[in-house]
Structure formats: C-alpha cells, structure tokens
C-alpha positions as CSV (number, residue, x, y, z in Angstrom):
1,M,-61.0,-65.2,6.0
2,D,-61.4,-67.5,8.6
3,T,-64.9,-68.8,9.2
4,Q,-64.5,-69.9,12.1
5,T,-63.4,-66.3,13.8
6,L,-64.2,-62.8,12.6
7,R,-62.5,-60.0,13.9
8,L,-65.1,-56.7,13.8
9,A,-63.8,-52.9,12.7
10,T,-65.6,-49.9,14.1
11,R,-65.2,-46.7,15.2
12,G,-64.9,-45.9,19.0
13,S,-68.1,-43.7,19.2
14,P,-70.5,-44.6,21.5
15,L,-73.0,-45.3,18.9
16,A,-70.7,-47.2,16.7
17,L,-69.8,-49.1,19.6
18,R,-73.7,-49.7,20.2
19,Q,-74.2,-50.8,16.7
20,T,-71.3,-53.4,17.0
21,E,-72.6,-54.9,20.1
22,L,-75.9,-55.3,18.4
23,T,-74.2,-57.2,15.5
24,L,-72.1,-59.1,18.1
25,A,-75.6,-60.4,19.6
26,W,-77.0,-61.6,16.3
27,L,-73.7,-63.0,15.0
28,R,-73.3,-65.0,18.1
29,E,-77.0,-66.2,17.8
30,R,-76.9,-67.5,14.4
31,L,-73.3,-68.0,13.8
32,P,-72.6,-69.6,17.4
33,Q,-69.6,-71.5,16.3
34,V,-67.7,-68.4,15.0
35,Q,-65.7,-66.6,17.4
36,C,-65.7,-63.0,17.1
37,S,-63.7,-60.4,18.7
38,V,-63.8,-56.0,18.2
39,H,-61.3,-53.8,16.7
40,E,-61.9,-50.2,17.8
41,M,-60.3,-47.6,15.7
42,V,-60.5,-44.1,14.8
43,T,-61.4,-42.5,11.6
44,T,-60.6,-39.2,9.8
45,G,-64.1,-38.0,10.7
46,D,-63.6,-38.4,14.2
47,K,-59.7,-37.1,14.5
48,Q,-61.5,-33.9,12.6
49,K,-64.0,-32.7,14.4
50,Q,-63.4,-29.2,13.4
51,W,-64.1,-29.9,10.3
52,S,-67.1,-28.6,8.2
53,L,-69.0,-32.1,6.4
54,E,-70.6,-30.0,4.2
55,E,-67.2,-28.2,2.7
56,R,-65.3,-31.6,2.9
57,G,-68.0,-33.4,1.4
58,G,-68.3,-35.8,4.1
59,Q,-68.1,-39.2,1.5
60,G,-65.0,-41.6,3.1
61,L,-64.9,-39.7,6.1
62,F,-65.8,-42.5,8.6
63,V,-65.3,-45.3,6.5
64,K,-61.4,-44.9,4.8
65,E,-59.8,-46.5,8.3
66,L,-61.7,-49.4,8.8
67,E,-61.7,-50.4,5.0
68,E,-57.9,-49.9,5.2
69,A,-58.5,-52.8,8.2
70,L,-59.9,-55.5,6.3
71,R,-57.3,-55.0,3.2
72,S,-54.5,-55.3,5.5
73,G,-56.1,-58.4,7.1
74,E,-56.3,-56.6,10.1
75,A,-60.3,-57.3,10.5
76,D,-62.3,-59.5,8.3
77,V,-65.5,-57.2,9.2
78,A,-66.2,-53.6,9.2
79,V,-69.4,-52.1,11.0
80,H,-70.7,-49.3,9.3
81,S,-73.7,-47.0,9.5
82,A,-75.5,-47.7,6.1
83,K,-76.1,-44.1,5.5
84,D,-72.5,-42.9,6.0
85,L,-70.7,-45.2,3.0
86,P,-70.7,-44.1,-0.6
87,A,-73.0,-44.7,-2.8
88,V,-70.9,-47.0,-4.8
89,Q,-68.4,-49.7,-3.2
90,P,-64.7,-49.9,-3.8
91,D,-63.5,-52.8,-6.4
92,D,-62.1,-54.8,-3.8
93,L,-64.4,-54.6,-1.0
94,E,-68.2,-55.5,-0.8
95,L,-71.6,-55.4,1.5
96,A,-71.9,-59.1,2.8
97,G,-75.4,-57.5,4.0
98,Y,-77.4,-55.6,6.9
99,L,-78.9,-56.8,9.9
100,P,-82.9,-55.8,9.9
101,R,-83.4,-51.9,9.6
102,A,-84.1,-49.9,12.4
103,E,-86.3,-47.1,12.4
104,V,-85.5,-44.8,9.3
105,N,-86.9,-41.4,10.5
106,D,-85.5,-38.6,11.6
107,V,-86.3,-36.4,14.6
108,L,-86.3,-32.5,15.3
109,V,-85.0,-31.9,19.2
110,V,-85.6,-28.8,20.5
111,R,-85.2,-26.9,24.3
112,E,-88.3,-27.1,25.8
113,D,-88.7,-23.3,26.2
114,V,-88.6,-23.2,22.6
115,A,-92.2,-23.1,20.8
116,T,-90.8,-22.3,17.1
117,P,-87.2,-23.1,16.8
118,C,-85.3,-20.0,15.0
119,Y,-81.8,-21.4,15.3
120,I,-81.2,-24.7,13.7
121,A,-78.2,-26.5,13.9
122,T,-76.8,-29.5,11.5
123,S,-74.2,-31.1,9.0
124,S,-76.8,-32.6,6.7
125,P,-77.2,-30.5,3.4
126,R,-80.3,-32.7,3.2
127,R,-82.0,-32.3,6.3
128,R,-81.6,-28.4,6.5
129,A,-82.6,-28.2,2.6
130,Q,-86.1,-30.4,3.5
131,L,-86.4,-28.7,7.0
132,K,-86.2,-24.8,5.1
133,R,-89.8,-25.5,4.3
134,L,-90.9,-26.5,7.4
135,F,-88.9,-23.5,9.1
136,P,-88.5,-20.9,6.8
137,Q,-87.4,-18.4,8.9
138,A,-84.9,-20.4,10.8
139,V,-81.1,-19.3,10.8
140,W,-78.9,-22.8,10.3
141,S,-75.4,-24.0,11.1
142,E,-73.4,-27.1,11.5
143,I,-73.2,-28.9,14.3
144,R,-70.7,-31.7,15.2
145,G,-69.9,-34.2,18.1
146,N,-71.5,-38.1,19.1
147,V,-75.2,-37.7,19.6
148,E,-75.2,-36.9,23.9
149,T,-73.0,-34.1,22.7
150,R,-75.0,-32.3,20.2
151,L,-77.7,-32.8,23.0
152,K,-75.9,-31.0,25.3
153,K,-75.6,-28.4,22.9
154,V,-79.3,-28.2,22.1
155,A,-79.9,-28.1,25.9
156,H,-77.8,-25.8,27.2
157,G,-78.7,-22.9,24.8
158,K,-75.7,-23.4,22.2
159,V,-78.2,-23.5,19.5
160,E,-82.1,-24.0,19.9
161,A,-82.7,-27.3,18.0
162,T,-81.1,-29.8,16.0
163,V,-81.9,-33.3,13.8
164,L,-80.9,-36.2,14.7
165,A,-82.0,-40.1,13.1
166,A,-84.8,-42.1,15.5
167,A,-82.4,-45.3,14.9
168,G,-79.3,-43.7,17.1
169,L,-81.5,-42.4,19.8
170,K,-82.7,-45.9,19.6
171,R,-79.9,-47.9,19.9
172,L,-78.9,-45.6,22.7
173,G,-81.7,-45.8,24.8
174,L,-82.2,-41.5,25.0
175,F,-85.4,-41.2,24.6
176,E,-85.8,-38.0,26.5
177,W,-82.5,-35.6,27.9
178,P,-83.7,-32.8,30.8
179,G,-84.9,-29.6,29.0
180,L,-85.5,-30.7,25.8
181,V,-87.9,-32.3,23.6
182,F,-88.2,-34.8,20.9
183,K,-90.3,-34.1,18.1
184,P,-90.6,-37.3,15.5
185,L,-90.4,-36.8,11.7
186,S,-92.2,-38.5,9.6
187,P,-90.9,-40.2,6.2
188,A,-93.4,-37.8,4.8
189,Q,-91.8,-34.7,6.3
190,V,-88.2,-35.5,5.6
191,I,-87.4,-38.3,3.9
192,P,-84.2,-39.8,5.0
193,A,-80.8,-40.7,3.6
194,A,-80.4,-43.4,1.7
195,G,-79.5,-46.6,4.5
196,Q,-80.8,-44.7,7.1
197,G,-81.2,-46.8,10.2
198,A,-79.8,-50.1,8.7
199,I,-75.8,-51.1,10.3
200,A,-74.1,-52.9,7.3
201,L,-71.5,-55.4,7.0
202,Q,-68.6,-55.1,4.7
203,V,-66.1,-57.8,3.9
204,R,-63.3,-58.6,0.8
205,K,-64.4,-59.0,-2.2
206,G,-65.5,-62.7,-2.4
207,E,-65.8,-62.9,1.4
208,G,-69.4,-62.7,2.4
209,E,-71.1,-65.5,1.8
210,I,-71.5,-66.6,5.5
211,L,-72.5,-63.5,7.0
212,R,-75.3,-63.2,3.9
213,T,-76.9,-66.7,5.1
214,V,-78.1,-64.9,8.4
215,L,-78.3,-61.6,7.4
216,D,-81.6,-59.3,6.1
217,E,-82.8,-59.3,3.1
218,E,-85.6,-57.0,3.0
219,T,-83.0,-54.9,4.4
220,R,-80.4,-55.1,1.3
221,F,-82.6,-54.8,-0.9
222,A,-83.9,-51.7,0.1
223,V,-80.8,-50.2,0.8
224,E,-79.5,-51.1,-2.4
225,T,-82.0,-49.9,-4.1
226,E,-81.5,-46.7,-2.1
227,K,-77.8,-46.4,-3.2
228,A,-78.4,-47.2,-6.7
229,V,-81.1,-44.1,-7.1
230,L,-78.6,-42.0,-4.6
231,A,-75.8,-43.1,-7.8
232,G,-77.4,-42.7,-10.5
233,M,-78.4,-39.0,-9.0
234,G,-75.0,-38.1,-8.8
235,G,-75.2,-38.0,-5.3
236,G,-73.2,-39.0,-1.8
237,C,-73.6,-39.8,1.8
238,H,-73.5,-35.8,2.6
239,T,-75.8,-34.5,0.0
240,S,-79.1,-33.1,-0.1
241,I,-80.2,-35.8,-2.0
242,G,-83.0,-38.1,0.3
243,V,-84.0,-41.5,-1.0
244,Y,-86.6,-44.0,0.8
245,C,-87.8,-47.6,-0.3
246,C,-90.4,-49.0,1.6
247,N,-93.9,-50.9,0.5
248,G,-93.2,-51.2,-3.2
249,A,-92.1,-47.4,-3.7
250,V,-89.2,-45.3,-3.5
251,S,-89.8,-42.0,-2.3
252,V,-86.8,-39.1,-3.6
253,F,-86.0,-35.5,-2.2
254,Y,-84.1,-33.5,-5.2
255,E,-83.8,-29.8,-3.5
256,E,-84.3,-28.3,-7.2
257,V,-88.1,-30.5,-7.4
258,G,-88.5,-31.1,-3.8
259,M,-90.3,-34.6,-2.9
260,R,-91.9,-37.1,-5.7
261,N,-93.0,-40.7,-5.7
262,Y,-92.0,-43.8,-7.6
263,P,-93.4,-46.9,-7.9
264,L,-91.3,-50.1,-8.0
265,R,-92.6,-52.7,-10.2
266,G,-90.8,-55.9,-8.5
267,D,-88.1,-57.0,-6.2
268,D,-84.9,-57.6,-8.3
269,D,-82.4,-56.4,-9.4
270,E,-84.4,-55.6,-12.9
271,A,-86.8,-53.4,-11.0
272,R,-84.1,-51.5,-9.7
273,Q,-82.6,-50.6,-12.5
274,R,-85.9,-49.5,-13.8
275,V,-86.6,-47.6,-11.6
276,V,-83.1,-45.7,-11.5
277,K,-83.5,-45.0,-15.0
278,E,-87.0,-43.6,-14.3
279,I,-86.1,-41.4,-12.0
280,V,-82.7,-39.9,-13.1
281,S,-85.1,-39.6,-16.1
282,D,-87.8,-37.8,-14.7
283,L,-85.2,-35.5,-12.7
284,G,-83.3,-34.6,-16.0
285,L,-80.1,-35.9,-14.3
286,N,-77.5,-37.3,-16.4
287,E,-77.1,-40.8,-14.9
288,E,-73.3,-40.8,-15.1
289,S,-72.8,-37.6,-13.4
C-alpha cells in the first residue's frame, strides 16, 4: 500500500456512500498527508435484489467484490458496515479497525394509522426471532432495497411495519418520514447484530498499520468480541443470533434460549476468549460448529 494515497472501495448504496464520506472526513482530519479517492462498486447482494437473504445465507453477498478489489490492487481500503462482514476474516485480508461506533439499536418503523402491526417485513432472522416475542400475532415477510425504498414500501401500504438500524437512519438524516412513526427499540428489547452501528475498514494482510493508529480502540474491542462470540456460536451475519458487547458485559440472543447476559472480566484477548468459551458452554454449543 502506498501510504501517501488510499483508494477506498465502497458499495454504491446511499448509506454505503454516506459511510464512506464519514470515513473520508475522519481520515483527512487525522492523516492530512494522505490523498484519498473513492472507488464505487456493485456487489452481488446489490445486483440480486430478488434473492432471499435468508435462503441464500447472506454471508459475503455485500462484501465479496470489495474484497476482490483489495486483492487485485484496485483498492487499498474497503469500507464496510461491520455487521455485514463474516465473523472470520479471510487469511489474506484483515480489519485495520473501525470508526467510533454509532447507535447500535434497531428502530421499528410503523405506518402511523397502525396501532399494533400485524404484517411486518424484515429480511433479518435475528430481528424476526426477537420481535416475535413482542408481536406474537404478526405475519412476517422479507423486504429488500435501500433504506428509503423500505420506508416507501411501509408508507405506501405494502406492509404495516419494518425494522431498520438506528445508525443507518441517523447517517442518512432520516429522523422522520411522512405517514410513518419511528419507534426506537433498546438493545434490551432487541439485541443487535454483531458489529451493528460500526464502520469497518478492511485492508490487505499486514497493510493496516497507518490506519490502525487513527481508528477507535473501544469500538475495535467491542466488535471483535461480538464477532468472536458469533464465530464461536457458529453464526453468520444473517442468522438469528444477536450479540452486543458494552459496559463490561456481553448480551446474547439465541433463539433456542432467548436472551442471556455474561460478564466480561477484562478488556483483552484473554477476557474475550474466556467469555466466548463461557457462552458456548452455557448454550450447549460446539465451538467448532
């Protein structure tokens, strides 16, 4: 990597481009000597809008092309939503780190004339599994498209409600929408996906040092802990597992048992390994599953 110039690969969705703008601003302020440019790409997940993420598994659908751009030298840094990344990195790539994390919670978006939604659309098994406990009467369907597309589908009566990440709404400046009500869901109500709310910067193996010095250590530890738990549980980015590391504890949602909390005794790799083993053992899982 030429440390004087950085080419940033990103998806072309409005949210991905906004996250790349935030990344550029962060890097330009802290690494003014480095020239940055943006390489916009279309991923498999963007092309195949008709695919069911649940049926296809989702893992890698929004990252593969960006990773290939790193391998080919077409880009030096890939900008990802951390929750879209698989729990384990490829051998030839690594995460340089993360920008400071935004809000981690989800938001229930409901048509304003609906008191209790009975028809809710989400492509996330994690969200559906947890919200079934709040809305046991609801009928569920999948939904695809960018944030504004999903909001329009609810507003136009295609469905009564959907669920979106608070961080994405905030980054896009979408605090309200005609005909809709935004209802924040706390992490105690719906445990977020591992890495939710964090912007991750991926590089070729061994080339992340210049970025690592200006990225957020607190976010790195939390997200890497969440991803380690997810990997230990055998889950991916489109499973019904929720993991959230905050304030010295790890909260986990596992559909078979519901929500559980585990103390995180320390802030280093050993503490992370201990809590992963505790969770896997407590839930009766095989760490190699």
